[in-house]
C-alpha positions as CSV (number, residue, x, y, z in Angstrom):
1,X,6.6,-30.8,-2.4
2,X,3.5,-28.6,-2.2
3,X,2.2,-28.6,1.3
4,X,-1.3,-27.6,2.6
5,X,0.3,-24.4,3.8
6,X,1.6,-23.7,0.3
7,X,-1.8,-24.2,-1.2
8,X,-3.5,-22.0,1.4
9,X,-1.0,-19.2,1.0
10,X,-1.4,-19.4,-2.8
11,X,-5.2,-19.2,-2.7
12,X,-5.0,-16.2,-0.3
13,X,-2.2,-14.3,-1.9
14,X,-2.0,-15.4,-5.5
15,X,1.5,-16.6,-5.3
16,X,3.7,-19.1,-3.5
17,X,7.5,-19.5,-3.0
18,X,8.9,-23.1,-2.9
19,X,12.4,-23.1,-1.5
20,X,15.3,-25.1,-2.9
21,X,13.6,-26.6,-5.9
22,X,16.7,-26.6,-8.2
23,X,20.4,-27.2,-7.1
24,X,22.6,-24.1,-7.0
25,X,25.0,-25.7,-9.5
26,X,22.2,-25.7,-12.0
27,X,21.6,-22.0,-11.3
28,X,25.3,-21.1,-11.6
29,X,25.4,-22.8,-15.1
30,X,22.6,-20.6,-16.3
31,X,24.3,-17.5,-15.0
32,X,27.5,-18.6,-16.8
33,X,25.5,-19.1,-20.0
34,X,24.0,-15.6,-19.7
35,X,27.4,-14.0,-19.7
36,X,28.6,-16.3,-22.5
37,X,25.6,-15.0,-24.5
38,X,26.4,-11.4,-23.6
39,X,30.0,-11.9,-24.4
40,X,31.2,-10.1,-21.3
41,X,33.1,-10.7,-18.1
42,X,30.6,-10.3,-15.2
43,X,33.5,-9.3,-12.8
44,X,33.7,-5.9,-14.6
45,X,30.6,-3.8,-13.6
46,X,31.0,-1.7,-16.8
47,X,30.1,-4.8,-18.8
48,X,26.7,-4.9,-17.0
49,X,25.6,-1.8,-19.0
50,X,27.2,-2.5,-22.3
51,X,25.4,-5.5,-23.8
52,X,25.3,-6.4,-27.5
53,X,22.6,-4.5,-29.4
54,X,19.2,-6.1,-29.0
55,X,20.2,-8.8,-26.6
56,X,19.6,-7.2,-23.2
57,X,16.2,-5.5,-23.2
58,X,14.1,-3.5,-20.9
59,X,14.1,-4.6,-17.2
60,X,17.0,-6.9,-17.9
61,X,15.4,-9.5,-20.2
62,X,18.0,-11.5,-22.0
63,X,17.2,-12.9,-25.5
64,X,18.3,-16.4,-24.8
65,X,15.8,-19.3,-24.9
66,X,17.3,-22.8,-25.5
67,X,20.6,-23.1,-23.8
68,X,21.2,-26.6,-22.3
69,X,21.4,-25.1,-18.8
70,X,18.0,-23.6,-19.2
71,X,16.5,-26.9,-20.4
72,X,18.2,-28.7,-17.5
73,X,16.1,-26.5,-15.2
74,X,12.9,-26.8,-17.3
75,X,13.1,-30.6,-17.2
76,X,14.3,-30.9,-13.6
77,X,11.9,-33.4,-12.0
78,X,11.3,-31.1,-8.9
79,X,10.2,-28.2,-11.1
80,X,7.6,-30.4,-12.8
81,X,6.5,-31.8,-9.5
82,X,5.9,-28.4,-8.0
83,X,3.7,-27.3,-10.9
84,X,2.0,-30.7,-11.2
85,X,1.1,-30.7,-7.5
86,X,-0.1,-27.1,-7.4
87,X,-2.2,-27.5,-10.6
88,X,-3.4,-31.0,-9.8
89,X,-2.3,-32.1,-13.3
90,X,0.8,-34.2,-14.3
91,X,0.5,-33.9,-18.0
92,X,2.1,-30.5,-18.6
93,X,3.9,-28.4,-21.2
94,X,6.7,-26.0,-20.2
95,X,7.0,-22.5,-21.5
96,X,9.9,-21.5,-23.8
97,X,10.8,-18.3,-22.1
98,X,13.9,-16.3,-21.3
99,X,16.3,-15.4,-18.5
100,X,16.9,-12.1,-16.7
101,X,20.0,-10.1,-15.8
102,X,19.0,-6.9,-14.2
103,X,22.0,-4.7,-13.2
104,X,21.8,-2.1,-10.4
105,X,20.2,1.2,-11.3
106,X,22.5,3.6,-13.2
107,X,21.3,7.0,-14.4
108,X,22.4,6.6,-18.0
109,X,20.9,3.1,-18.4
110,X,17.7,3.3,-16.4
111,X,15.8,1.1,-18.9
112,X,17.9,-1.9,-17.9
113,X,16.9,-1.7,-14.3
114,X,13.2,-0.6,-14.8
115,X,10.5,-1.7,-12.4
116,X,6.9,-2.3,-13.2
117,X,3.6,-3.9,-12.2
118,X,1.2,-5.4,-14.8
119,X,-1.1,-8.3,-15.7
120,X,-0.1,-10.7,-18.6
121,X,-3.8,-10.9,-19.5
122,X,-6.6,-8.6,-20.5
123,X,-8.6,-8.0,-17.3
124,X,-11.4,-6.5,-19.3
125,X,-12.2,-9.9,-20.8
126,X,-12.1,-12.2,-17.8
127,X,-14.7,-15.0,-17.3
128,X,-17.7,-14.4,-15.1
129,X,-17.7,-15.8,-12.5
130,X,-14.0,-15.3,-12.0
131,X,-12.0,-18.6,-11.9
132,X,-8.8,-18.9,-9.8
133,X,-6.2,-19.8,-10.8
134,X,-6.9,-18.7,-14.4
135,X,-3.4,-20.0,-15.2
136,X,0.0,-19.8,-13.6
137,X,3.4,-18.3,-14.3
138,X,6.7,-18.9,-12.6
139,X,10.2,-17.6,-12.0
140,X,13.3,-19.4,-10.8
141,X,15.8,-17.4,-8.7
142,X,19.3,-18.1,-10.1
143,X,21.1,-16.3,-7.3
144,X,20.3,-15.0,-3.8
145,X,18.0,-12.0,-4.4
146,X,17.5,-9.3,-1.7
147,X,14.3,-7.4,-1.3
148,X,15.8,-4.3,-3.0
149,X,17.5,-6.2,-5.8
150,X,14.9,-5.8,-8.5
151,X,13.3,-9.3,-8.3
152,X,9.8,-10.5,-8.3
153,X,7.2,-8.2,-6.8
154,X,3.4,-8.4,-6.7
155,X,0.2,-6.9,-5.2
156,X,-1.7,-9.5,-3.2
157,X,-4.0,-6.9,-1.9
158,X,-5.6,-6.4,-5.3
159,X,-5.7,-10.2,-5.9
160,X,-7.7,-10.9,-2.8
161,X,-10.5,-8.5,-3.8
162,X,-10.0,-8.7,-7.6
163,X,-13.7,-9.0,-8.6
164,X,-14.7,-6.0,-6.4
165,X,-11.6,-4.1,-7.5
166,X,-12.4,-4.5,-11.2
167,X,-16.0,-3.4,-10.7
168,X,-14.8,-0.1,-9.4
169,X,-12.4,0.7,-12.2
170,X,-13.3,3.3,-14.8
171,X,-14.1,2.7,-18.4
172,X,-11.2,3.2,-20.8
173,X,-8.6,2.0,-18.2
174,X,-5.5,0.1,-19.3
175,X,-6.7,-3.5,-18.7
176,X,-3.1,-4.8,-18.3
177,X,-1.8,-2.1,-15.8
178,X,-3.6,-1.8,-12.4
179,X,-4.2,1.4,-10.5
180,X,-2.2,0.8,-7.3
181,X,-3.7,3.6,-5.3
182,X,-4.2,2.4,-1.8
183,X,-2.4,-0.9,-2.3
184,X,1.1,-2.1,-1.3
185,X,3.6,-3.6,-3.7
186,X,5.4,-6.4,-2.0
187,X,8.9,-7.5,-3.1
188,X,9.7,-11.2,-2.6
189,X,13.3,-12.0,-1.7
190,X,14.7,-15.5,-2.3
191,X,17.6,-17.8,-2.5
192,X,19.2,-19.5,-5.5
193,X,17.0,-22.4,-6.5
194,X,13.8,-21.0,-5.1
195,X,10.8,-21.1,-7.4
196,X,7.9,-18.6,-7.3
197,X,4.6,-19.6,-8.9
198,X,1.8,-17.1,-9.3
199,X,-1.7,-16.9,-10.7
200,X,-1.8,-14.7,-13.8
201,X,-4.6,-12.7,-12.2
202,X,-2.0,-11.4,-9.6
203,X,-0.6,-8.0,-10.5
204,X,3.1,-8.6,-10.7
205,X,6.4,-7.5,-12.2
206,X,10.0,-6.7,-11.4
207,X,11.3,-4.1,-9.0
208,X,14.2,-1.6,-9.4
209,X,17.6,-3.0,-8.5
210,X,19.0,-0.8,-5.8
211,X,21.5,-3.4,-4.7
212,X,25.2,-3.7,-5.6
213,X,25.0,-6.7,-7.9
214,X,22.7,-7.9,-10.7
215,X,19.5,-9.8,-10.3
216,X,19.5,-13.2,-12.1
217,X,16.4,-15.2,-12.9
218,X,14.9,-17.8,-15.3
219,X,11.2,-17.7,-16.2
220,X,9.7,-21.1,-16.2
221,X,6.0,-21.9,-16.2
222,X,3.8,-24.9,-17.1
223,X,0.3,-25.5,-18.2
224,X,-1.8,-28.5,-19.2
225,X,-0.6,-30.2,-22.4
226,X,-2.6,-29.3,-25.5
227,X,-2.0,-32.0,-28.1
228,X,-5.2,-31.1,-29.9
229,X,-3.6,-27.8,-30.9
230,X,-1.5,-29.3,-33.6
231,X,-0.1,-26.0,-34.9
232,X,1.0,-24.9,-31.5
233,X,2.7,-28.2,-30.8
234,X,4.5,-28.2,-34.1
235,X,5.6,-24.6,-33.5
236,X,7.0,-25.5,-30.1
237,X,9.0,-28.4,-31.5
238,X,10.3,-26.3,-34.4
239,X,11.4,-23.5,-32.0
240,X,13.3,-26.1,-29.9
241,X,14.9,-27.8,-32.9
242,X,16.0,-24.4,-34.4
243,X,16.8,-22.8,-31.0
244,X,14.3,-20.1,-32.1
245,X,12.2,-17.8,-30.0
246,X,8.4,-17.7,-29.6
247,X,6.7,-15.4,-32.1
248,X,5.2,-12.1,-31.0
249,X,6.2,-8.6,-30.0
250,X,7.1,-9.7,-26.4
251,X,9.8,-12.0,-27.7
252,X,12.0,-10.2,-30.2
253,X,14.8,-12.7,-30.2
254,X,18.6,-12.2,-30.5
255,X,19.4,-10.2,-33.7
256,X,22.8,-11.9,-33.8
257,X,21.2,-15.4,-33.8
258,X,23.8,-16.4,-31.2
259,X,22.2,-19.6,-30.1
260,X,21.6,-20.7,-33.7
261,X,25.2,-20.1,-34.7
262,X,27.0,-21.1,-31.5
263,X,25.5,-24.6,-31.2
264,X,25.3,-27.5,-33.8
265,X,22.3,-29.3,-32.3
266,X,19.3,-28.7,-30.0
267,X,19.7,-29.2,-26.3
268,X,19.6,-32.8,-24.9
269,X,16.2,-33.7,-23.5
270,X,15.4,-36.3,-20.9
271,X,12.3,-38.5,-21.1
272,X,10.5,-35.9,-19.0
273,X,11.8,-33.0,-21.1
274,X,10.5,-34.6,-24.3
275,X,7.0,-34.7,-22.7
276,X,7.2,-31.2,-21.4
277,X,8.1,-29.9,-24.9
278,X,5.4,-32.0,-26.6
279,X,7.7,-34.3,-28.6
280,X,6.3,-37.3,-26.7
281,X,2.8,-37.8,-25.4
282,X,2.1,-38.3,-21.7
283,X,0.8,-41.8,-21.1
284,X,-2.8,-42.2,-19.9
């Protein structure tokens, strides 16, 4: 699935797009689940800007984590294969992350369509010498996403010269937000089912949605399994069993507890899904 051209592009630019990883039907089911969670009809544009309190956050993040449709994508064999081939490691755990519904820009609800560029790591505390990739993140396009629709965007120009770039930055800078002076932000369009994987050292984020319809996405990433971290493994399993969200300020959760009250049992996992969660161990 990951070609030599994919690897070369990833090493040069800090990200790669793999096309058609997940069937469109899978993507459509997640979109239906998003609107079921929001309790609105997507055919009425007014509903895009009137979500339940605390459920649709800044830049369109939806506080939904364990819908069956989301797990169907996390445990899709091609998604695992893409990460495994790029990382050179089969024994992986999948992140328990959210979905995104970013409506078009509207003056009275600008926060829902916000754009940003950041790092999800403290770049003042990076290893020396710098190791690439330091780790990866990923996003699955749930619908066709145009270049102006508020989807994934990044700054490969900074990534290519990151060590030199960091050496020129002043003391007291924000280590999670880069100075973009002189660098181009590139928006990456894609089709439903496309998967973008990027190095966490790549400055990235979402753009403003200037199109006529929402941007839909599911955040999926994988990293080497860490069975020696017993507390982390137990927390992952508990979150799955209770349909709960990861702990931390970045993941506030749904104040209504919609997932916990709507469903009687956790999502159904395949044999691969059980390993990706940490319920079952990967065989040697």
